[in-house]
C-alpha positions as CSV (number, residue, x, y, z in Angstrom):
1,M,109.4,117.4,112.6
2,K,110.6,116.6,116.1
3,S,108.3,113.6,116.1
4,L,110.1,112.2,113.0
5,L,113.4,112.7,114.6
6,L,112.3,110.9,117.8
7,V,110.7,108.0,115.8
8,G,113.7,107.6,113.5
9,G,116.0,107.7,116.5
10,L,114.1,105.1,118.4
11,L,113.8,102.8,115.4
12,G,117.3,103.1,114.6
13,W,118.5,102.5,118.2
14,G,116.3,99.4,118.4
15,V,117.5,98.0,115.0
16,G,121.1,98.9,115.8
17,M,121.1,97.3,119.2
18,G,119.1,94.3,118.1
19,A,121.3,93.6,115.1
20,S,124.5,94.0,117.1
21,Y,123.1,91.8,119.8
22,L,122.1,89.1,117.4
23,K,125.6,89.2,115.8
24,G,127.0,88.3,119.2
25,N,128.8,91.6,120.2
26,T,129.4,92.7,123.7
27,W,127.1,95.1,125.4
28,P,129.3,98.2,125.0
29,T,129.6,97.5,121.3
30,C,125.8,96.9,121.0
31,F,125.3,100.2,122.7
32,W,127.6,102.0,120.4
33,H,126.0,100.5,117.3
34,G,122.6,101.4,118.6
35,C,123.7,105.0,119.2
36,L,125.3,105.2,115.7
37,A,122.2,103.8,114.1
38,A,119.9,106.1,116.1
39,Y,121.9,109.1,114.8
40,L,121.8,108.0,111.1
41,T,118.2,107.1,111.1
42,A,117.1,110.3,112.8
43,W,119.2,112.2,110.3
44,L,117.6,110.3,107.5
45,A,114.0,110.8,108.9
46,R,114.7,114.6,109.1
47,W,115.8,114.7,105.5
48,W,112.8,112.6,104.4
49,G,110.4,114.8,106.4
50,R,111.8,117.9,104.8
51,V,111.4,116.5,101.3
52,W,107.9,115.3,102.1
53,R,106.9,118.6,103.4
54,S,108.2,120.6,100.5
55,S,106.5,118.2,98.1
56,L,103.2,118.7,99.9
57,Q,103.6,122.5,99.8
58,Q,104.3,122.4,96.0
59,S,101.3,120.1,95.6
60,L,99.0,122.4,97.5
61,L,100.3,125.5,95.6
62,A,99.7,123.8,92.3
63,R,96.2,122.9,93.3
64,E,95.5,126.4,94.4
65,K,96.8,127.8,91.1
66,A,94.7,125.2,89.1
67,E,91.6,126.2,91.1
68,Q,92.3,130.0,90.3
69,A,92.7,129.3,86.6
70,M,89.4,127.5,86.2
71,P,86.5,129.8,85.2
72,A,83.9,130.5,87.8
73,T,81.0,129.1,85.5
74,T,82.2,125.6,85.3
75,I,79.4,123.1,84.7
76,T,79.9,119.8,86.5
77,P,78.9,116.5,84.6
78,K,76.1,115.8,87.2
79,A,74.6,119.4,86.7
80,A,74.7,118.9,82.9
81,R,72.6,115.8,83.0
82,T,69.6,117.3,85.0
């Protein structure tokens, strides 16, 4: 989770600084925009990471329940042909 925060923050800072610099703002303004973008993208990356993690857990639980519900004597198609 920390790596997502770091990546989001670095990407946001670079994009915020770059966009502000290309717009022609002064360096203090560019730095401020970079910091604000870093905060927002880190927050967004944290939110997305939590959503992704919970979806992965739900998927694994559903797969586990499906495997437990299958009978132990399941015949696979390859075994049925031989």
